[in-house]
C-alpha positions, 0 to 999 in steps of 0.5 A: 242611225238608230243607235241603241242605248239604255235608260239607266240601271241594269240588274246587279250580279248576285254576289253584289246585291240581292237579285230582282229587288229594288233598293237591294242592300249590298252583300259586301262592305269596305274595300271588298264592296268598293272593288265589287262595284267596279267589277260589276260596272265593267261587267255591265259594260261588257254585257251591253257590248256583247248584246250589241248596244251602241251607247252603253252605260255603267248600269248604275252598278255602284248605287243602291238606288238611282237617287240615293246613290248620288246623295251618299257624298253630299253634306247637309243630309242626315242619313240617320234621320229617317222619314217615311214619306210619300213619293211621286205624289204618294204613289208609294211610301219609302223611308228616306234621309232628311235634309238638315243643312246646306247641300254641298258636294263633299267631293266626287260621287261617281268618279270611280265607276265613271273612270273604270267605265271609260277605261274599259269602253272604247266607244260611246259612253253614257252616265245617268244622274237623278234630276233635281225635281226627282231628288226633291220628291225622294228626300225629306226636307227640314232646312230649305222649306221651298221645294224649288229652293231645295231643287236648285241646291241639288242642281248646283251639286249635280252640275259640279258632278256632271262637269267632272264626269264630262272631264273624265270622258263621258259622252252623254249625261242623262238626268232622270226626271220621272217626277216630270210625269207627276208634277206637270205644272211645276215642270214649267214653273221651276222644274225645267229651270233647275234641270237646265242649271244642273246641265249648264256649261256642259259641252257633251250631249245632255239628255232627260229621261221621263218615264212611268217608273220601274216595273214594281207593283206600285207603278204598275198599279198606278198605270192601271189608273191612268185610263186608255191614254197616258197624256202626261207627256203632252204637258211636259214635252213643249217645255222640254222642246224649248230647253237646252237639253238635247235628248229626251228618253220616253216610254213607248213599249206596251204603254198607252202613250199616244205615239204622235206626242213625239211631234211635240219634241221637234228638234230633239233627239228622241230615245224611244222606249222599245223594251218593256221593263214591267214584263219578263217577256223578252221581246222578239227583234220584230216586236222591237222593230215594230215600235221603232217603225211606229216612232219613225212616222214622227222622228227622223232616223238620225234623231231616233235612238231605240232604248229601254222604257226605264231602268231594269234594276229589279229585273232578273239578270238573264231576262234583262240582257235577253231584252238588250239583245232583242233591242239591238237586233230589232234596231238592226232590222229597221236599219237594213230596211232604211238602207234598202233602195225604194222601188 
């Protein structure tokens, strides 16, 4: 019980990409870059194991960005045709490629790092993919016209990739959908349908990650505008609860999310964010334990998985891994408490 895991990305080594920067360009190219991505993946697994994390991931070491890393091996996308567009309902702008034709997977996107991760990991292994709605919110479209049609095309490509990852031996496939916290009505209208299409036919554990974003200024400023309570989950959790997705990863640590909203996920595994990715403060194990204890008021111990709030790609290397150690140690404190006989 209380198996720890990560939301997705981890900082990249300085020899691979510029530290503490989102969308950091690679420092290498060609065969040297390909090998460095594998080396960084193995290192990320080893450091998670050393920190005591139970369900480890690849740390998204082979991707410049969690969305655009998947787009790299798809037909129908013109990477030379850049468009400046608002992302997450114009929370911030980014230069993105443009969809100019039918979306098709050319071949394996993440198979190389998944196989390397599986070869060097004997225990449970998790792999993350961007969700269809979030991809649509992070790319320009000059072909499909309707966002839901574009999302379904991406869902088909994601499903092909997910099935390959499952065949490689991945235990959990998580789809990252921060857009679910922005376009709440659309989640029920078409977002969940495209997500379930991406996960269809999988027999491994499936998860969806919904958060309030990386610890970058645009997201931190947005959070300050949300008031005393962040209730976006209240709209999306009932939709997810009715879905076939088995696990839900959410943000809790240092957030204004009412913790009792977890009740809306009855029947699902809940990955409770107990590590703040928008602060360089390394949580103490007791701070982590306090978040877990609060969540346990609404989730059974065997359904609760202590996790990070979001990805940690823009964070300092040592800070991130210090936080992972605290996550593991905090979970251990609460496990011990739960095993103690009651007086």
